[in-house]
ZATIDREN-31409 format. One record per residue (C-alpha): residue in one letter; x, y, z. Coordinates in steps of 0.2 Angstrom, whole numbers, plus 5000, padded with zeros to 4 digits. Each point is the difference from the previous one (the first is absolute). Layout:
N
AXYZ
...
This chain:
404
M496252585444
S502050034997
G501249884993
T500749975018
D498449895001
L500649894989
R500349825008
I501749914993
A500749865004
I501949974993
V500349795002
G502050005004
A501250105010
G501550004988
I500750144993
G498650044987
G498849995015
L500650095013
S500550134985
L498350014995
G499350035017
L501150165001
A499750054984
L498050005003
R500150085019
E501150144991
R498550034989
G498749995015
V499549834998
R500249865013
A500249814995
E500249875010
V501549864997
F499849845004
E501749875001
Q499649805002
A501850005007
P500050035021
E501450134999
L500950084987
A501749935000
E501049964984
I501649915003
G501650014987
A499150124988
A500650164994
I499250134987
A500950124989
L499050164999
S500050104984
A499750184997
N498249954992
A499549955019
T501050115010
R499550154993
E498249945006
Y500649975018
A500950175000
R498250094997
L499649905015
G501450065011
L500749825002
V501450014990
D501250075015
E499649865011
L500249884985
A501550064997
A500849975018
A499449834999
A500749964982
T501650014989
I500450124984
P500949894990
T501850084993
E500049944984
L498949854989
V501349894993
Y499949854988
R501449875003
H500749844991
W499449845008
Q501849925001
D501250165002
G499150115008
S500450144987
R499050164997
I499049974985
A499050185003
A499850115014
H498650165001
P500350125017
V498450005010
A500650095017
Q501850054994
G499850184994
N498150005003
A499849934986
Y498449905000
V499050135009
D500550144987
R499449904987
F498449945006
G499650125014
A499749895015
P501149855009
Y500549814998
F500149895015
G500549855005
I498849955016
H499549855009
R498249954996
A499550015019
D500950165002
L498850074987
Q498649915005
R500250075019
T500250184993
L498249994989
S499049905014
G500650135011
A499450134990
L498449924996
G499749965018
S499349845009
E498350054999
Q499749954980
L501049865001
H499349835006
L501249844999
G499649845002
C498650024986
R499949864988
L498950044987
T499049854995
D498650074988
L499350164991
V498050004998
P499550144989
E498550105005
R499050134992
D500950145003
S501449925013
V501149845001
V500149905015
L501749945005
E500049845011
F501549945010
A500649845007
D499750055018
G498150044996
R500450205000
V498750064986
E500350194991
H498850094991
V501050124986
D499850104985
V501449964991
V501449855001
V501850034996
G501049854999
A501750025005
D500449835005
G501649954989
V500449884985
R498949865006
S498650125002
M498249955006
V499250164996
R500749984981
R499349825000
W498350065005
V500350144987
T500549894986
G499349845004
A501749924998
D501749985009
D500950124987
A501849985009
V501449904989
Y501549945005
S501650064990
G501249865000
T501150075011
S500450005018
A500950125014
F501049985016
R500050155009
G500650075017
I500750135012
V502050015006
P500950125010
T501050114989
A501649965011
D499849814996
L500450044980
P501850034999
S500049944982
L498750124994
P500550144990
D499050165002
P498849945014
H499050154999
A499650004982
I498549934992
Q500649834991
F499849894986
W500949844997
M499649944983
G500549824995
P499549844991
D498049955004
A500450125017
H500250155007
V500150095017
L499250175005
H500650085018
Y499950175008
A500550085018
I498650035011
G499850075017
G500450185007
Q501949984997
G500049874988
E500449875014
S499249854989
V499949954982
N498549934993
F500149874985
F498949904988
A500749864990
V499249924986
V500449864991
E498949914984
G498849865007
P499349905004
R498949994984
V498549955009
W499750065019
P499649855008
H499350065018
D498450075008
G500950165006
S501350144991
I501349945014
V500849855001
E501449935012
V501549944992
P501749905005
E501050135007
D501449984987
V498850044986
P500250184999
V501950025002
A500249864987
S498950074988
F501250144999
R501749905000
G501350084989
W499350155002
H501050175007
P500549965019
A498950145006
V498449924993
P500049815008
E500950115016
M498350095002
I498849874996
A501049905014
A499850125012
A498250034999
A499849805006
S498250014992
P499649834991
L498450064991
R499550014984
W498850134992
S498849964985
L500150174989
S498250014994
T499150124989
V498250064995
R499449974982
P499450184993
L498150025006
L498750054988
R499050095016
W500850055017
Y498350015008
R498349925001
G498550095008
R500650085015
V501549915002
V501850064992
V501649945001
L501950085000
G501749965002
D500749844997
A498049935002
A500050104982
H501650004993
G501249895009
M501750004992
L501849925001
P501250125012
H501150034986
Q499750194998
G499750005019
Q498250084997
G498949885008
A499650125016
N500450174992
T498749954986
S498649945014
I500550185009
E499550094984
D498449874997
A499550085018
F500250194997
A499149994984
L498549905006
A499850115015
A500050154992
L498849934985
I498849945015
A500150155012
D498350074994
T499049834997
R498550015012
P499149855007
G498849914988
D501050064986
D500449884986
P501949995003
A500349924983
P500450184990
V501250045014
F500849834998
A500050014980
R501150145002
Y501049935013
Q500449864988
E500250094985
L501450135010
R500949845007
R499949864989
A501250044984
R501450065011
T499949845013
R500149914984
A501450074993
I500949975016
Q499549825000
R500649974984
S501850105004
S500049885015
W499849844992
I501150064985
T501550045013
N499849835008
S500749924984
L501350164996
L500849975017
H500049814998
L501050024984
P501549874998
E501850084992
G499950054983
P499550134988
A498250025008
A500850025017
R501050144992
M498550114994
R499149965015
D501550085009
A500150154987
K498050045006
M500549985018
A501150164996
R498450084994
F498949985014
P499550175007
E499550044980
D499149824998
F499149995017
G500050185005
W497949994996
I499849905015
H500850095013
E499450174993
Y498149985001
D499150115010
V498249955006
Q499450175004
Q500450044982
A499449854991
L498250045010
Q500150174994
A500249944983
S498849905000
A498550115005
A500650124987
A499949864986
P498450014990
R498849875003
């Protein structure tokens, strides 16, 4: 019996789940992906893909298609919230600096374009939409998945790639494990032509100010749109059931009153009166239970301030695929899951911590601490290059060679 006989169910057709399906197929293993949404549609959201992820897509031959739908930022720029002065800047596309340093490109891309590329490469036969998981039932050598529409699947392994509010993780740990950060965000996508006050619209930029910051970068094949993510402190407690809530139309712009004109102009142009809670996942002692394992945001949901939520999910997917490829039906997957957790947990925890600390740094008031922060931003490639230079395949090789 070959490894291709292993029955794998992936719960969630986000970036991590689709990437895992492709990574498994690369190694001769078929997986079925179950997604609760009736269609893959993500409105008003974009992703920054860094080299630690794009190098894996390049191996699968997808990077040219992604590049056609993406924008490569000219620079990474940090700006003063009020006068717009450039506090620090680092070349990205300029002089091919980013690829020369990290060996793979950096893309700003709409999530829908990325999902379209990944789902198209995977194929519709392995993707099942409108399947909301309601229960997991372990059996001696398998797991039964029960869905809201009455569908039942018997599989050897279940992978939860179902996000910060993961049902699969709740089954694994027995708790919710999602923690509201005390910060929230407004987000949107605006045509670049509608932003006359915005300097360097094709750069990825952070505007840093007291108790708030704004990140934005261009997306689309010609950089025709700008995606922004505007983060504010509060509310201290998230009083709503869902992670998104409507607010009065004036709230997003009012939250950035007194900032450089480009910031309220951008937020007003989006005309999106939605507030998003920002939550993380507390560090998990175990990422698996029996034949069920989690990856991506389900395992280590983090604040987005290092731009690594999707990228670490992609890393997880290619690592888990490599480790599980030789598993046979009836095998106990616990040793494989333990190796996967050992390989991935320390790195993702470090990025989680860095993302949390970065939120505080981006929100400092004027003063000595902010000036120290500004000096640190000038050293971004030296201080944070370890995130971008990571190579999943090299990490797997090193893990395999390590004594046990």
